N, C-alpha and C positions, 0 to 999 in steps of 0.2 A: 171206468165207465165201460159198459158193453151194451150191445143191442143185437137182437136176432129175430128171425121170423121164419114163417113157412107159408107156402101156398099149395093148395091141393086143387087140381082141376079135373073135372069129370067130362070126358068127351070133348075137351077143348072148348066147352061152351059154358060151364058152370064153375064158379071159383069160390073157394073158402080161403080166407087169409087170417093170420094171427101173428102178432109180434110183441116184443117187450123191450123197453128202454130202461136201463138201470144205471144209476150213478150213486156212488157212496157220498152223497151230499144231503144235508138236511133240507135244502130248499129246491131240490130238483123237481121239474115241472111234470115230466111225462112218465108213463108206465105202460100198461097193457093197451094194445090196439087190436081191433077185430074188424073184419070186412067180408063182404060177399059181392059177387058179380055174376052177370049173365051176358052172353053174346048171342045175338039173334041175327039171322040172315033174312033180308027182305029183298029178294031179287038180286040186283047188283050192289045193294047197300048192306053193310054190316053195322048193326047198332049194338053198343055196349052200355049196360047199365051197371053202376057200381055204388055201393054204400060202404062207408067206413066210420068207425067210432074209435076215438082215442081218449084215454083217461088222462086228465090234467088236474093239477091242483089249483089253477087260476082260471077264471071264467067258466067254471063248471067243466063238463066234458065236451069235447069237440065232435061234431058229426059232419060228414061230407057226403054229398050226393053228386055223382058224375054221370053225364050222358055223352057218349062219343058216337059220331057217325063217320063211317069210312065209305067213300064212293069209289 
């Protein structure tokens, strides 16, 4: 089994992510994953918005939405 990924950030504000999980098994659940993110500054508050998608064999594909606030 192996997994790996990368992240590219532009100006420490915009992010692109990709990864892959691999196993030499017939019933392994996961595979490709992709994501994007953006960090915004609003005065003293930093907001981060993220989206990711993960390929799975069960329950269709998974999608995640994340919002973070740092004060």
